[in-house]
N, C-alpha and C positions, 0 to 999 in steps of 0.2 A: 312250245318253248317261248318263254318270255325273255326279252333282251332289254336291258336297261337303256333308256333313251328312245325306245321304239314303242309306239302305240299301234296296236293291231285291232282292226275291226274285221271280223270274219263271220260270214254267214253263208251257208250252203256252198255254192261254187264261186263266190266272189270274196276277195280279200283286199283290204286297203291297209297299207303300212305307212305310218307317218314317222319319219326319223326326225325327232324333235331335238335330239342332243347327240352329238358325236361322242358318246360316252366311253369311259375306260373299258367297259365290257365289250363294246363294239370294236374298239381298237384291238383288244385281245383276241376277239373272234377273227379279225383279219390276220393277225399274226399266226393263229392256229390253222387257218384255212387257205391261206394264199397259195402255198405250194400244191395243195390238193386241187384247188380250182384251176390252177394254171397247167398242171402236168397230169393229173389223174390220181385217184386215191390208191389204187393197187400198186402202181409203179413207185409212188412216194414211200409207201409202207415197206416195200421190198428193197429200197435204196440203202445198201450197207456202206456205200462209199461217199455218202453225203453230197452226191452229185446234184440232187434237187434240194439243196439247202435253202433256208429262208433268205439269207443275204444274196445268194446267187439269183434266186427267183425274183427278188426285188430289182436287182440290176437288169435282169432280162425284161421284166415288166416295163421298167422305165425306158429301156432302149427302144421298145415298141411304141411307147406313149409320147415321149418328149418331142418328137419331130412331127407330130400330127397336128392338123388344124383344130381349132376350138370345137367345131362341130363333131369331129371324130373323137376327140377327147371326151366329150360329154357322152357320146355313144358308148365308148369303151368303159367308162366308169359306171354308166347306167347298167350295162350288161354285167359288170363285175358285182355291183350291188345285188342284182337279181340272183346271180350265182351264190352269193353269200347268204341270202335270207330265205329263199323259197323253200328249200328242203328242210329248213328249221321250223318253218310255219306249217308245212305239209309233210310231216315225217314219214307218211306212207310212200312218198315219192323219193327215189334215189337218183341223183344226177348221173347222167351218162356222159354229157358233153364236157369237153376240156376247153379252157379259155384260149390257150396258145395255139396258133397255127403251127403245124409240125414241119412245114417246109420253108418258111420264111419268117422274118421278123415282123410278124403281124398277129392279128387275132384270127380265129377260125372263120372261114367263109361258109355260107350256107346256113343250116339250122343254128340258131343261137344257143338254145338250151333244150335238151331232151331229157326225159326222165323215164324210169321204169317203175311200175307198181308190181313188185315181184309176187305179192299174194294174189293179185288179180291177173297176172300174166299179161300185162298191157303196157304199151309204150305211149307216152304223152309227148307231143311235139310242141316246142315253144319258140316264140319269136318275141324279141324285146325291142321296144322303141323308146328313146329318151329324148327329152327336149325341155325348153324353158318357155315361160310366158312371153308373148310379144304384143306390143300395142295395148289395146283396151280389152283383150279377150280375158276370159275367166279360167281358173284352174279346171273346172269341169269341162269346158269347151276344148281346151288344148289336150286334156287327158283323153277325151273321146276321140280326138283326132289321132293321137298316138296309138290308141287301141285299134282304131280303124286301119292304120298303116300296118300294124302288127298282123291283123287279120288278113289283109290283102297279101302281105308277104308270105304268110304261112300257106294260104290257099295256093299261091303260085308254086311254092316248094313241094307241096303235096300233090300237085297235078301229075307228077310222073315224068315231066319233061326233062328233068335233070337227075337221072338215076344215080349218077356218080356222087351226088350229095350223101348218099347212104354209105359210101365207102369210108368217108371220114368218120361218120358216126360209129360204124362197126369197129374201126380201129380204136376210137375213143372208149368203146365198151371193153376192149381188151386191156386198156390202160387203167380203167376205173374199177374193174371187178376181178377178183381172183377166179381161177378155174375151180369148179365147173360152172359157177354162176355167169362168168363172162360169156361162155358158149351159149347158155340159155338166153341171155340178153341179145347176143348177136343173131341167134336163130329167130327171135321175135322180130328183129329189124329186117332180116332177110325175108321173112314171111310177109312183112308189110310191103316191101318194095315189089315182091312178086304179085301181091294182091292188087297193088296200084297199077302195075304194068298190065295186068289182065283187065282191070276196070278202073280207069282214071277218076271216075266219079265216086269211088268208094270213100266212105267217111272215116276219119281218124280222130283220136282224142287230141285236144289242143289246149295249150296254155298261152293266153294272150297277155303280154306283160308290158306295162307302161312304167317309165320312171320319169317323174316330173321334178325338175329342179326349180323350186319356188318356195318362198317363205312358208313354212308349215303352219304359221298362224292363220294363213288364208288357205284353208284346206280344200282339197278335193272332197266332195260330199259322197258318203257311202251310198246314198240313194241314186246318185247319177251313175255310179259303177254298177249298182244292182240293175238299173234300167238298161244299161249297155249290155249286160249279160243277157237280159230278157230279149233284147232286140236281136242279138247274135244267135241265141238259141232258136228264135223264131225263123231265122233265115235257113236253118237246118243244113248248114254246110259242114258241120263237124259232128262226129259221133257223140262226144261229150266235150264240154268246154269249161275251162276255169279262167276267170278274169282276175288278174293280180296286178294291182296298182300300188306303186311306191312313190312317196313324196319326200323329198329332202331339200332343205333350203338352197344349198349350192353344192357343186361337185368339188370346189376348191379345197375344202378341208380334208377330203380324202386324198387329193393330190398332194397337199402339203404334208400330210401324215406319211405317205409312202416315201416322199423325198427325204423327210427327216429320218425315217427308219433306215433308209439306204446309207445315210451319212453317219449313223450312230454306231 
């Protein structure tokens, strides 16, 4: 899927997306996808009382966002961008995860983004890390650092030390897919946690995601992302791995857009 304002370099299992322009098409995509990303596709489609409306979801989003530190705000919008783009670029993957935490005014803890490939009957576990350039470092260096943090975080989650993390994902699957598909996805997740409990070293599919907020004229190079994928593949810590890097000049235009939408 092409999106006006976004340049995509995709080859094998690595993808780099440069958001060069916060285009009208990208804004419309946010309007169309916000409620689904925040609450879950199935529950939004079944909402006959307009409880999960766009204006209400905007208000709920900003109530979670406005009181956060700058670092957390960058992380939240980085994760939101990943939610917005990845399954458009990789249409064989369908998002399981939901952005909102269901128990408190926050975002979900644990796994950032999980996907199912229904045709292959497989789950892909994702971790997102977002950041900016600091000092004299380069886009490639900071992007590699972000991807490294995503890898380390995902390895920890998949170690089986926190089996309750799957409880939230299983609930998300029920909110994202209609029955009987939801049950099939939930069963895949339950099978995974049982396999990890039996053998913590078992390998799972992963998506390592970086979101770099930096002038897209000074780009992450696709060769560096390709090399990072090769390095991680050589470590043999995942069954299969996708590396997905996103670069956008700043997070503030998204923030300003969401605020303006809530006031309009």
